[in-house]
N, CA, C and O atoms as CSV, one atom per row, in Angstrom:
chain,resi,resn,atom,element,x,y,z
A,1,MET,N,N,0.852,-1.168,0.000
A,1,MET,CA,C,0.000,0.000,0.000
A,1,MET,C,C,0.898,1.233,0.000
A,1,MET,O,O,1.917,1.284,0.690
A,2,MET,N,N,0.490,2.228,-0.798
A,2,MET,CA,C,1.237,3.463,-0.921
A,2,MET,C,C,0.383,4.636,-0.431
A,2,MET,O,O,-0.825,4.681,-0.661
A,3,THR,N,N,1.024,5.565,0.235
A,3,THR,CA,C,0.348,6.781,0.681
A,3,THR,C,C,1.061,7.966,0.060
A,3,THR,O,O,2.283,8.088,0.148
A,4,VAL,N,N,0.290,8.835,-0.568
A,4,VAL,CA,C,0.833,10.044,-1.165
A,4,VAL,C,C,0.296,11.229,-0.370
A,4,VAL,O,O,-0.907,11.343,-0.138
A,5,ILE,N,N,1.206,12.107,0.042
A,5,ILE,CA,C,0.843,13.272,0.833
A,5,ILE,C,C,1.274,14.512,0.063
A,5,ILE,O,O,2.440,14.664,-0.303
A,6,THR,N,N,0.308,15.394,-0.173
A,6,THR,CA,C,0.565,16.622,-0.924
A,6,THR,C,C,0.163,17.812,-0.080
A,6,THR,O,O,-0.939,17.849,0.468
A,7,ARG,N,N,1.055,18.785,0.026
A,7,ARG,CA,C,0.779,20.017,0.769
A,7,ARG,C,C,0.644,21.158,-0.240
A,7,ARG,O,O,1.513,21.367,-1.086
A,8,VAL,N,N,-0.474,21.896,-0.128
A,8,VAL,CA,C,-0.785,22.984,-1.054
A,8,VAL,C,C,-1.073,24.244,-0.254
A,8,VAL,O,O,-1.759,24.191,0.767
A,9,THR,N,N,-0.548,25.383,-0.715
A,9,THR,CA,C,-0.907,26.681,-0.151
A,9,THR,C,C,-1.843,27.370,-1.126
A,9,THR,O,O,-1.533,27.502,-2.310
A,10,LEU,N,N,-2.998,27.811,-0.622
A,10,LEU,CA,C,-4.035,28.399,-1.467
A,10,LEU,C,C,-3.982,29.916,-1.418
A,10,LEU,O,O,-3.592,30.505,-0.410
A,11,ASP,N,N,-4.382,30.543,-2.524
A,11,ASP,CA,C,-4.521,31.992,-2.539
A,11,ASP,C,C,-5.738,32.369,-1.715
A,11,ASP,O,O,-6.745,31.661,-1.706
A,12,GLU,N,N,-5.630,33.496,-1.023
A,12,GLU,CA,C,-6.727,33.960,-0.180
A,12,GLU,C,C,-8.007,34.088,-0.996
A,12,GLU,O,O,-8.010,34.653,-2.090
A,13,GLY,N,N,-9.087,33.557,-0.449
A,13,GLY,CA,C,-10.387,33.640,-1.096
A,13,GLY,C,C,-10.719,32.466,-1.993
A,13,GLY,O,O,-11.870,32.307,-2.399
A,14,THR,N,N,-9.714,31.625,-2.315
A,14,THR,CA,C,-9.971,30.487,-3.206
A,14,THR,C,C,-10.304,29.208,-2.448
A,14,THR,O,O,-10.631,28.187,-3.052
A,15,GLU,N,N,-10.218,29.268,-1.128
A,15,GLU,CA,C,-10.386,28.057,-0.324
A,15,GLU,C,C,-11.703,27.317,-0.605
A,15,GLU,O,O,-11.672,26.106,-0.821
A,16,PRO,N,N,-12.863,28.002,-0.609
A,16,PRO,CA,C,-14.113,27.261,-0.848
A,16,PRO,C,C,-14.157,26.562,-2.211
A,16,PRO,O,O,-14.590,25.413,-2.297
A,17,ALA,N,N,-13.717,27.237,-3.266
A,17,ALA,CA,C,-13.735,26.635,-4.601
A,17,ALA,C,C,-12.745,25.475,-4.682
A,17,ALA,O,O,-13.038,24.452,-5.302
A,18,TRP,N,N,-11.575,25.628,-4.060
A,18,TRP,CA,C,-10.579,24.560,-4.055
A,18,TRP,C,C,-11.111,23.351,-3.296
A,18,TRP,O,O,-11.001,22.219,-3.768
A,19,ASP,N,N,-11.685,23.589,-2.125
A,19,ASP,CA,C,-12.220,22.488,-1.315
A,19,ASP,C,C,-13.299,21.725,-2.084
A,19,ASP,O,O,-13.327,20.494,-2.058
A,20,GLU,N,N,-14.176,22.442,-2.758
A,20,GLU,CA,C,-15.249,21.798,-3.514
A,20,GLU,C,C,-14.683,20.941,-4.653
A,20,GLU,O,O,-15.107,19.802,-4.849
A,21,ALA,N,N,-13.729,21.495,-5.398
A,21,ALA,CA,C,-13.131,20.745,-6.509
A,21,ALA,C,C,-12.403,19.500,-6.004
A,21,ALA,O,O,-12.506,18.430,-6.602
A,22,MET,N,N,-11.676,19.643,-4.912
A,22,MET,CA,C,-10.925,18.498,-4.393
A,22,MET,C,C,-11.856,17.442,-3.801
A,22,MET,O,O,-11.591,16.246,-3.922
A,23,GLN,N,N,-12.939,17.871,-3.168
A,23,GLN,CA,C,-13.918,16.899,-2.667
A,23,GLN,C,C,-14.553,16.136,-3.825
A,23,GLN,O,O,-14.752,14.924,-3.742
A,24,ASP,N,N,-14.871,16.852,-4.908
A,24,ASP,CA,C,-15.415,16.195,-6.098
A,24,ASP,C,C,-14.413,15.179,-6.652
A,24,ASP,O,O,-14.793,14.080,-7.057
A,25,ARG,N,N,-13.139,15.554,-6.666
A,25,ARG,CA,C,-12.099,14.649,-7.168
A,25,ARG,C,C,-12.045,13.382,-6.324
A,25,ARG,O,O,-11.974,12.278,-6.863
A,26,MET,N,N,-12.078,13.534,-5.021
A,26,MET,CA,C,-12.009,12.357,-4.157
A,26,MET,C,C,-13.246,11.484,-4.285
A,26,MET,O,O,-13.152,10.258,-4.221
A,27,GLU,N,N,-14.393,12.099,-4.462
A,27,GLU,CA,C,-15.618,11.310,-4.638
A,27,GLU,C,C,-15.544,10.458,-5.905
A,27,GLU,O,O,-15.963,9.301,-5.894
A,28,THR,N,N,-15.019,11.014,-6.987
A,28,THR,CA,C,-14.910,10.227,-8.216
A,28,THR,C,C,-13.803,9.184,-8.106
A,28,THR,O,O,-13.881,8.132,-8.742
A,29,ALA,N,N,-12.766,9.464,-7.302
A,29,ALA,CA,C,-11.669,8.503,-7.132
A,29,ALA,C,C,-12.138,7.227,-6.435
A,29,ALA,O,O,-11.513,6.176,-6.580
A,30,ARG,N,N,-13.231,7.312,-5.682
A,30,ARG,CA,C,-13.735,6.138,-4.961
A,30,ARG,C,C,-13.979,4.950,-5.882
A,30,ARG,O,O,-13.852,3.801,-5.461
A,31,SER,N,N,-14.328,5.220,-7.135
A,31,SER,CA,C,-14.641,4.134,-8.067
A,31,SER,C,C,-13.431,3.706,-8.909
A,31,SER,O,O,-13.555,2.840,-9.775
A,32,VAL,N,N,-12.277,4.303,-8.660
A,32,VAL,CA,C,-11.078,4.015,-9.447
A,32,VAL,C,C,-10.371,2.780,-8.884
A,32,VAL,O,O,-10.213,2.636,-7.672
A,33,GLU,N,N,-9.954,1.903,-9.780
A,33,GLU,CA,C,-9.226,0.712,-9.356
A,33,GLU,C,C,-7.938,1.113,-8.639
A,33,GLU,O,O,-7.173,1.940,-9.136
A,34,GLY,N,N,-7.708,0.525,-7.478
A,34,GLY,CA,C,-6.498,0.800,-6.712
A,34,GLY,C,C,-6.676,1.830,-5.618
A,34,GLY,O,O,-5.802,1.975,-4.764
A,35,TRP,N,N,-7.791,2.553,-5.623
A,35,TRP,CA,C,-8.059,3.568,-4.603
A,35,TRP,C,C,-8.386,2.883,-3.279
A,35,TRP,O,O,-9.135,1.907,-3.256
A,36,ILE,N,N,-7.837,3.379,-2.194
A,36,ILE,CA,C,-8.155,2.862,-0.863
A,36,ILE,C,C,-8.922,3.910,-0.066
A,36,ILE,O,O,-10.038,3.658,0.389
A,37,SER,N,N,-8.321,5.086,0.102
A,37,SER,CA,C,-8.992,6.143,0.869
A,37,SER,C,C,-8.265,7.462,0.672
A,37,SER,O,O,-7.189,7.521,0.077
A,38,GLY,N,N,-8.880,8.515,1.187
A,38,GLY,CA,C,-8.255,9.823,1.092
A,38,GLY,C,C,-8.814,10.780,2.135
A,38,GLY,O,O,-9.917,10.599,2.651
A,39,GLN,N,N,-8.039,11.778,2.420
A,39,GLN,CA,C,-8.440,12.846,3.332
A,39,GLN,C,C,-7.942,14.172,2.803
A,39,GLN,O,O,-6.907,14.250,2.141
A,40,ILE,N,N,-8.703,15.220,3.109
A,40,ILE,CA,C,-8.264,16.591,2.873
A,40,ILE,C,C,-8.175,17.230,4.244
A,40,ILE,O,O,-9.174,17.326,4.956
A,41,LEU,N,N,-6.989,17.663,4.612
A,41,LEU,CA,C,-6.761,18.211,5.939
A,41,LEU,C,C,-6.434,19.701,5.842
A,41,LEU,O,O,-5.825,20.153,4.873
A,42,MET,N,N,-6.851,20.463,6.870
A,42,MET,CA,C,-6.505,21.877,6.980
A,42,MET,C,C,-5.763,22.061,8.307
A,42,MET,O,O,-6.348,21.860,9.371
A,43,PRO,N,N,-4.493,22.439,8.256
A,43,PRO,CA,C,-3.768,22.671,9.499
A,43,PRO,C,C,-4.451,23.770,10.328
A,43,PRO,O,O,-4.845,24.804,9.788
A,44,LEU,N,N,-4.586,23.543,11.618
A,44,LEU,CA,C,-5.265,24.518,12.478
A,44,LEU,C,C,-4.565,25.868,12.501
A,44,LEU,O,O,-5.208,26.902,12.684
A,45,ASP,N,N,-3.250,25.860,12.315
A,45,ASP,CA,C,-2.505,27.119,12.359
A,45,ASP,C,C,-2.255,27.713,10.973
A,45,ASP,O,O,-1.520,28.692,10.846
A,46,ALA,N,N,-2.857,27.131,9.935
A,46,ALA,CA,C,-2.651,27.620,8.570
A,46,ALA,C,C,-3.904,27.364,7.739
A,46,ALA,O,O,-3.925,26.431,6.936
A,47,PRO,N,N,-4.953,28.176,7.913
A,47,PRO,CA,C,-6.208,27.933,7.205
A,47,PRO,C,C,-6.132,28.098,5.688
A,47,PRO,O,O,-7.075,27.738,4.983
A,48,ASP,N,N,-5.026,28.636,5.176
A,48,ASP,CA,C,-4.852,28.770,3.731
A,48,ASP,C,C,-4.083,27.586,3.144
A,48,ASP,O,O,-3.771,27.584,1.953
A,49,GLU,N,N,-3.777,26.588,3.958
A,49,GLU,CA,C,-3.058,25.416,3.483
A,49,GLU,C,C,-3.972,24.201,3.527
A,49,GLU,O,O,-4.919,24.144,4.311
A,50,ARG,N,N,-3.670,23.229,2.670
A,50,ARG,CA,C,-4.361,21.957,2.673
A,50,ARG,C,C,-3.319,20.846,2.557
A,50,ARG,O,O,-2.287,21.002,1.904
A,51,VAL,N,N,-3.611,19.748,3.196
A,51,VAL,CA,C,-2.790,18.552,3.094
A,51,VAL,C,C,-3.704,17.448,2.571
A,51,VAL,O,O,-4.724,17.129,3.182
A,52,ILE,N,N,-3.328,16.879,1.445
A,52,ILE,CA,C,-4.114,15.816,0.830
A,52,ILE,C,C,-3.403,14.500,1.115
A,52,ILE,O,O,-2.217,14.346,0.821
A,53,VAL,N,N,-4.138,13.558,1.688
A,53,VAL,CA,C,-3.595,12.244,1.991
A,53,VAL,C,C,-4.368,11.227,1.160
A,53,VAL,O,O,-5.573,11.051,1.339
A,54,GLY,N,N,-3.679,10.575,0.270
A,54,GLY,CA,C,-4.303,9.561,-0.568
A,54,GLY,C,C,-3.651,8.213,-0.344
A,54,GLY,O,O,-2.426,8.102,-0.321
A,55,MET,N,N,-4.468,7.196,-0.182
A,55,MET,CA,C,-3.944,5.840,-0.017
A,55,MET,C,C,-4.352,5.015,-1.233
A,55,MET,O,O,-5.525,4.950,-1.600
A,56,TRP,N,N,-3.355,4.389,-1.844
A,56,TRP,CA,C,-3.540,3.621,-3.075
A,56,TRP,C,C,-2.881,2.264,-2.934
A,56,TRP,O,O,-1.917,2.102,-2.187
A,57,GLU,N,N,-3.407,1.297,-3.655
A,57,GLU,CA,C,-2.781,-0.027,-3.657
A,57,GLU,C,C,-1.376,0.051,-4.238
A,57,GLU,O,O,-0.450,-0.575,-3.721
A,58,THR,N,N,-1.214,0.829,-5.326
A,58,THR,CA,C,0.098,0.984,-5.966
A,58,THR,C,C,0.243,2.411,-6.489
A,58,THR,O,O,-0.743,3.118,-6.698
A,59,ARG,N,N,1.458,2.802,-6.689
A,59,ARG,CA,C,1.705,4.101,-7.306
A,59,ARG,C,C,1.215,4.112,-8.751
A,59,ARG,O,O,0.762,5.142,-9.251
A,60,ALA,N,N,1.306,2.970,-9.416
A,60,ALA,CA,C,0.834,2.866,-10.798
A,60,ALA,C,C,-0.666,3.154,-10.885
A,60,ALA,O,O,-1.116,3.768,-11.853
A,61,ALA,N,N,-1.442,2.726,-9.897
A,61,ALA,CA,C,-2.882,3.017,-9.889
A,61,ALA,C,C,-3.116,4.515,-9.768
A,61,ALA,O,O,-3.992,5.063,-10.437
A,62,TRP,N,N,-2.339,5.179,-8.919
A,62,TRP,CA,C,-2.434,6.632,-8.752
A,62,TRP,C,C,-2.078,7.335,-10.065
A,62,TRP,O,O,-2.756,8.277,-10.474
A,63,GLU,N,N,-1.016,6.873,-10.716
A,63,GLU,CA,C,-0.597,7.477,-11.978
A,63,GLU,C,C,-1.661,7.287,-13.063
A,63,GLU,O,O,-1.921,8.202,-13.843
A,64,ALA,N,N,-2.270,6.111,-13.113
A,64,ALA,CA,C,-3.333,5.862,-14.091
A,64,ALA,C,C,-4.529,6.781,-13.833
A,64,ALA,O,O,-5.160,7.248,-14.781
A,65,TRP,N,N,-4.841,7.040,-12.587
A,65,TRP,CA,C,-5.942,7.940,-12.212
A,65,TRP,C,C,-5.727,9.336,-12.794
A,65,TRP,O,O,-6.694,10.024,-13.121
A,66,HIS,N,N,-4.496,9.751,-12.925
A,66,HIS,CA,C,-4.195,11.076,-13.470
A,66,HIS,C,C,-4.523,11.198,-14.959
A,66,HIS,O,O,-4.555,12.303,-15.500
A,67,GLU,N,N,-4.764,10.071,-15.616
A,67,GLU,CA,C,-5.170,10.088,-17.019
A,67,GLU,C,C,-6.689,10.038,-17.184
A,67,GLU,O,O,-7.199,10.179,-18.295
A,68,ASP,N,N,-7.402,9.840,-16.094
A,68,ASP,CA,C,-8.863,9.729,-16.121
A,68,ASP,C,C,-9.495,11.092,-16.432
A,68,ASP,O,O,-9.042,12.108,-15.905
A,69,PRO,N,N,-10.526,11.132,-17.273
A,69,PRO,CA,C,-11.191,12.401,-17.595
A,69,PRO,C,C,-11.720,13.139,-16.358
A,69,PRO,O,O,-11.687,14.369,-16.323
A,70,ALA,N,N,-12.198,12.424,-15.362
A,70,ALA,CA,C,-12.698,13.082,-14.140
A,70,ALA,C,C,-11.572,13.792,-13.409
A,70,ALA,O,O,-11.768,14.882,-12.873
A,71,PHE,N,N,-10.393,13.182,-13.383
A,71,PHE,CA,C,-9.247,13.826,-12.752
A,71,PHE,C,C,-8.868,15.088,-13.526
A,71,PHE,O,O,-8.625,16.140,-12.935
A,72,ARG,N,N,-8.820,14.970,-14.855
A,72,ARG,CA,C,-8.436,16.123,-15.679
A,72,ARG,C,C,-9.425,17.273,-15.541
A,72,ARG,O,O,-9.033,18.439,-15.582
A,73,GLU,N,N,-10.713,16.950,-15.376
A,73,GLU,CA,C,-11.729,18.003,-15.207
A,73,GLU,C,C,-11.486,18.781,-13.923
A,73,GLU,O,O,-11.568,20.009,-13.921
A,74,THR,N,N,-11.187,18.082,-12.829
A,74,THR,CA,C,-10.924,18.819,-11.584
A,74,THR,C,C,-9.594,19.561,-11.659
A,74,THR,O,O,-9.450,20.626,-11.058
A,75,ARG,N,N,-8.628,19.023,-12.379
A,75,ARG,CA,C,-7.357,19.742,-12.553
A,75,ARG,C,C,-7.607,21.077,-13.245
A,75,ARG,O,O,-7.045,22.098,-12.847
A,76,GLU,N,N,-8.444,21.074,-14.276
A,76,GLU,CA,C,-8.772,22.320,-14.980
A,76,GLU,C,C,-9.478,23.307,-14.050
A,76,GLU,O,O,-9.187,24.503,-14.078
A,77,ARG,N,N,-10.396,22.815,-13.236
A,77,ARG,CA,C,-11.071,23.692,-12.266
A,77,ARG,C,C,-10.064,24.300,-11.299
A,77,ARG,O,O,-10.132,25.492,-11.001
A,78,LEU,N,N,-9.144,23.499,-10.813
A,78,LEU,CA,C,-8.136,23.991,-9.865
A,78,LEU,C,C,-7.192,24.982,-10.535
A,78,LEU,O,O,-6.789,25.967,-9.915
A,79,GLU,N,N,-6.837,24.738,-11.783
A,79,GLU,CA,C,-5.966,25.666,-12.508
A,79,GLU,C,C,-6.654,27.012,-12.714
A,79,GLU,O,O,-6.005,28.056,-12.646
A,80,ARG,N,N,-7.976,26.996,-12.967
A,80,ARG,CA,C,-8.712,28.256,-13.164
A,80,ARG,C,C,-8.707,29.131,-11.912
A,80,ARG,O,O,-8.771,30.356,-12.013
A,81,ILE,N,N,-8.634,28.513,-10.738
A,81,ILE,CA,C,-8.596,29.334,-9.519
A,81,ILE,C,C,-7.160,29.616,-9.082
A,81,ILE,O,O,-6.932,30.231,-8.040
A,82,GLY,N,N,-6.202,29.168,-9.876
A,82,GLY,CA,C,-4.811,29.505,-9.614
A,82,GLY,C,C,-4.108,28.578,-8.646
A,82,GLY,O,O,-3.065,28.941,-8.101
A,83,ALA,N,N,-4.644,27.398,-8.417
A,83,ALA,CA,C,-4.010,26.460,-7.494
A,83,ALA,C,C,-2.850,25.748,-8.184
A,83,ALA,O,O,-2.936,25.373,-9.353
A,84,ASP,N,N,-1.768,25.573,-7.433
A,84,ASP,CA,C,-0.651,24.808,-7.987
A,84,ASP,C,C,-0.778,23.342,-7.556
A,84,ASP,O,O,-1.696,22.979,-6.820
A,85,ASP,N,N,0.146,22.517,-8.020
A,85,ASP,CA,C,0.092,21.091,-7.716
A,85,ASP,C,C,0.613,20.757,-6.326
A,85,ASP,O,O,0.435,19.633,-5.854
A,86,GLY,N,N,1.249,21.710,-5.667
A,86,GLY,CA,C,1.755,21.476,-4.319
A,86,GLY,C,C,3.015,20.633,-4.306
A,86,GLY,O,O,3.592,20.317,-5.346
A,87,ASP,N,N,3.422,20.281,-3.102
A,87,ASP,CA,C,4.595,19.445,-2.887
A,87,ASP,C,C,4.126,18.049,-2.495
A,87,ASP,O,O,3.368,17.887,-1.539
A,88,THR,N,N,4.577,17.051,-3.230
A,88,THR,CA,C,4.111,15.681,-3.038
A,88,THR,C,C,5.237,14.801,-2.516
A,88,THR,O,O,6.369,14.865,-2.995
A,89,VAL,N,N,4.905,13.975,-1.521
A,89,VAL,CA,C,5.852,13.022,-0.947
A,89,VAL,C,C,5.162,11.665,-0.877
A,89,VAL,O,O,4.016,11.561,-0.440
A,90,TRP,N,N,5.873,10.625,-1.312
A,90,TRP,CA,C,5.343,9.259,-1.294
A,90,TRP,C,C,5.859,8.511,-0.078
A,90,TRP,O,O,6.983,8.720,0.378
A,91,HIS,N,N,4.993,7.617,0.443
A,91,HIS,CA,C,5.350,6.771,1.579
A,91,HIS,C,C,4.815,5.366,1.312
A,91,HIS,O,O,3.717,5.200,0.782
A,92,GLU,N,N,5.594,4.374,1.680
A,92,GLU,CA,C,5.117,2.995,1.611
A,92,GLU,C,C,4.716,2.573,3.019
A,92,GLU,O,O,5.462,2.787,3.974
A,93,ALA,N,N,3.540,1.976,3.141
A,93,ALA,CA,C,3.046,1.560,4.448
A,93,ALA,C,C,3.876,0.374,4.958
A,93,ALA,O,O,4.014,-0.644,4.281
A,94,VAL,N,N,4.410,0.532,6.141
A,94,VAL,CA,C,5.120,-0.539,6.807
A,94,VAL,C,C,4.138,-1.327,7.690
A,94,VAL,O,O,4.256,-2.539,7.868
A,95,TYR,N,N,3.173,-0.588,8.227
A,95,TYR,CA,C,2.162,-1.206,9.096
A,95,TYR,C,C,0.894,-0.366,8.977
A,95,TYR,O,O,0.958,0.862,8.908
A,96,ASP,N,N,-0.251,-1.030,8.953
A,96,ASP,CA,C,-1.534,-0.347,8.876
A,96,ASP,C,C,-2.395,-0.868,10.025
A,96,ASP,O,O,-2.779,-2.038,10.036
A,97,ALA,N,N,-2.694,-0.012,10.980
A,97,ALA,CA,C,-3.452,-0.422,12.176
A,97,ALA,C,C,-4.924,-0.682,11.869
A,97,ALA,O,O,-5.634,-1.243,12.704
A,98,ARG,N,N,-5.393,-0.285,10.689
A,98,ARG,CA,C,-6.798,-0.511,10.339
A,98,ARG,C,C,-7.071,-1.974,10.031
A,98,ARG,O,O,-8.208,-2.430,10.153
A,99,THR,N,N,-6.062,-2.702,9.641
A,99,THR,CA,C,-6.282,-4.092,9.214
A,99,THR,C,C,-6.042,-5.070,10.346
A,99,THR,O,O,-6.183,-6.278,10.159
C-alpha cells in the first residue's frame, strides 16, 4: 500500500472553490481501481493550506488515475482558480493499524 501526501498553499479567497473541486475529485476517485482512501486536511494554524492524503494499492494506480477524464476536469477547475500542484511526498506503508 502506498500513501501520497501533498501540501498545497491556497490563494486567499480560493479556499471554498478549491475544497469543492478536491472533494469532487475524491468522490470520483472512490470508483477508481487501486483507490483505498483519502483525506483533505486543513492545518489549524494555517487555514490557507491543505494537506491531501491519498492511499492507493500501488503508485501505478495513482498514476493511471491522473489520465482519467474526471481527474483532468478537476485539474482544470483547480488551474482556473490559480491552485498549484503542491509538494508531493510518497510513503510505503510498513504497518496499517486498520487491518
